[in-house]
N, C-alpha and C positions, 0 to 999 in steps of 0.2 A: 575832646570833650563831647562834641555833638550838640544834639538838641535836648534842652532841659525845660520841661514844662513844670512849673513850681505853683502848686495850689491855686489854679485858675478857676474862675467861675464866671458864668454868663447867663443872663437872664433876658428873656423878651417879655415885657410887661409882667404879668404874674406867673409866667411859666420859666422855670429854672431849667435851662437846656444843659448846663454843665456845672458841677458843684465840686469845689475843692479837689480838682483833678490834678494830679502830679505823675509824670512819667519821664523817663530818660531814654533817647534813642542815640545810640552810639554812631559816630560818624562812620559811614561806610556800611551800616547795617541794613538789613531787609526786615521791616518791623511790620507787624500786623495789628491794626486797629479794628476790634471786633465788638460786635453788639447788635442787638435787634434794632429794627427801624425806630427811630425816635430816641436812641440811647445817647445822642449827643456827638456822634462821630464827625458828622459834616461839620458842626459848629466848631468842634475842637480843631479841625483841619483848617477852617477858615480864620481862626484866631491865630495859628501858626503862620498862615499867610499874610496876616495883618489885614484881612479884609473885614473882620470883626475885632474889636478891642475887648479884651477881657475886663469884666467889672472889677475883679480882684485878681491878684497874681501876676506873675511874670513869665515870659517865654524868651529864652536865650538861645543862640546858636554860636557855639565855640566862645561862650562868655559875652557875646555882645546881644543887646536887645534886638529881637527880630525886626522891630521898626526901623533899625539902622542897616538892615541887610539889603543890598541892591536887588531889585526885582529879578534881574537877570540870573541871579543865584538860585531862583525858585522855579520849578516847574509844576503846573497843576493841571491835573486831569479831573475835571467835575463829572459828577454822575450824570448830570443832564448834558447832552452834547451841545457845545458851545461854538459850533463851526457856522460859517456863513454859507448857506445852502446854494446860493446862485454862483459862488465863486468855484473856479476850477481847483482841483487838488493841488497843483503846481503854484498857481497864484496865491492860494491861501497858506501854504507852507512857507513860501519865501516871505510873504508879508508879515506873518507871525514871528518868523526867526529874526527877521531885521528889526522888527518892533522891539525885540528882546535884546538888541545890541549886536547881532552877528552881521558880518558883511555879506552882500549878495553872493559874492564868490563862494565864501565858507558855507552859507546856507545852501546853495546849489549843491555843493559837493556832500554835504550831509544828507541832503534830501535824496540825491541819486542813490547813495549808498543804502539808505533805509528802504526806498521803495523796491530796490532790487532784493533786499533781504526778505521783505514781506511779500515779494512776487505780485506786486501791484503796480509795477512800472507802466503797464499798459492803460492804467487808469489816470495817468497824470493830467491829462487834458479833460477829464470829465468833471462835471459839476458834482459837488457833494451830494446833492439831492438825487442824483442818478446812481448813487453807490448802494450796494447792499448794507445792512446794518453792521455786519461784521467788518467790511472794509471801511466804513465810517469811523468805527472805533478805532481801527489801526491808524487812520489819519489823525484822529483825536490824539492818539499816543504819540505819533511823530511831531505834532504841534507842541507837545509837552516837552520833548527831549531835544529838538533839533539845536536849540541855542546853547546846549550843553551845560544845563544848571547843575549845581552841587546837590540840591536837595529836590527829590521828586515826591510829590504828594498826590496820590491817585485814589479817588472816591469811586468804589465798585467798578474797577476797570475791566473786569471779566463779564460784566453784565450783559447778557443778550449774546454771547458768543457761542458758536457751535463748538463741539470738542476740539476740531482740528485748529480753529482760530484761537481757542484758548491756549493750546500747546504753543503756538507760534509766539502769542504774546508773552506767555510765561517764559520762553526761551529769550525774548527781548529784555525782560526783566532782569533775568539771571546775567546777561550781557552787560546791562547797565551796573549791576552789582559788582561784576568783575572789573568794571571801570572805576570803581571806587565811590559810585554815587550812594547817597543815603536815600533809602526808598521807604516811604510810609504809605500803606494802603489799606483800605477797608475792603472787606468781601464777605458774602455769606458762604462761599465755598471753602470750607474749613480743611478740606483734604489738601488744598493747595496751600494754605498757610502752614499746615503741618509739614509739608514737603519743602517749603521755600524759606520760611521766616526763622530768624534766630530767637527773637523776643516778641511778646505779644502783651497787649492790654485788652481785657474783656471789659466793656462798659455796660452798665445798666442804670437807666434813669439819671444819666449825667454823671455817674461815679465809677471809679475803678473798682471791679469786684474780683478780679484776677489779673495778675501781672507778673512777669519774670520770663525766663527763656522757655521755650516749648518743652525741652526736657525736663526743667524743673517743675513746671506746672503739671505735666503728666505724672511726673513721679509723685508729687505731693498728693495727687488725688488717686493714685494707683492701688493703694493697700486695701481699699474698699471694694475691689472687684475681684471675684474668684471664679475660674473656670474649672469644671470638673467633668471627668467622663468615667463611668463605672461599667466594667466588663458585663456584670450580671444584673445590672439595675439601670438601664439607659435613661429612664424618666425620673428616677430619684424623687418620687412624689413626697417622700418624708421631709424634703427641704422645705415644703410649704409650711410645715408645722414648726419650723425651728425659730425660736425667738431671735430677732435681730438679722434674719435672713430674707431677702426679697429676691425671687428667681425673675429675672428680666428675659432670658431667652432660653428656649429648649430647642437645640439643634441636634442634628444627626451625630455631629462630631464633638459636641460638648454641651453642658448646661452652664449658663452664665448667671451669676447672682451678685447683687450688691449686698454687702454685709454692714452692720452697724459699727461705727468706728472703734468702739470699745470691745468688739468681740474679736477673740483671738482666731485666725483662720485654721489654726490646729484643731480646734474643736470640730470643724466641718471634716477635717481630714480624719480625725479619730472615729467620728459618727460613720463616715462613709466606709470605712474599714470593717466596721462592726456589720453594716448592712450589706456589703458586697464581697468584701475579702480581697478583691482585685481591682486596683485603680489604674487605668489607662492614661489618665491626665489629671494633673493637679497643678495650678498655677496661680500666682497672684498677678493680675493683668494691669497694665498701664491703659487707662481709658483714652480713647481719641479725643480730640478737641471738641468734636461734635458732642460726645457724652458729657464733657466738662461744661460746654456752653449751655446744654439742656439743663443740667444740674443747677448752675448758677443764675441762668436767666429764665429758662423755661418759656412757656407760652404766656406772654404777659400782655394783658389789655393796656394799650398804651393811651395816655391822654392826648387829646387834641392839641397839636402844636403848630406854630408858624410854619409856612412852607420853607423857610430858610433853615429849619432844623431837621436833621436826620440822624 
């Protein structure tokens, strides 16, 4: 069954952070929760974790209210680093794993495995404050997973990571996925979502505006994008005068345009044949998640909100 979020809402004073949100995360899935800053992602995650209680609606895990789920079943990586800066890596990880119900022996075994995997074993005696930002984020991730939770909830886990460390963390995500963990994470790096996630929700102003599998979402938005290359008319300036057509890119290898939903792409094909006679490329393209995100969310001026809302 997995995680079911059923019509939840949450307000902070006059500010409504989440409004009538519903979504379903299959057990063992890699799920992307997307949205601009202030969209309600962090508030939603904290309601799943029972840190906040929804004003309305219900959240269940395999049919049981999340309030009844043991804390050790949940792993949470907050966007703000929540580590004790004066403690050593080893002390911190063992303490947190035991706090979540793991024996010291099992905690040490899991810690040794992951420190080797992340190639940071040499840092085990160092204080958190003496580590680079990338290594701090790795330790934060280990603190989230060492007690072997069933559900991992991670808020902007790739934030501040260089490309090498981002790949290391992505591989760790995929390893946890192979182990059957249910993973929900937010990120602004939509290419990673496209590569890793099965299902997504895009939130805007506390509501879900796009939801479904990545393939379905791209397919649903794909018919409105056309890519065209003409042998004898590389600029195809006549496209700028076509009703229902908006050229978005003119590249050396193709011209990309968005077309109105009710416009038949064959009209563009027929017109292109009349102008050029030879067409090197004509395709209906599936947009990237970035394209869809911009289309549905765009650059929005967000209202002031409490610091607990993101």
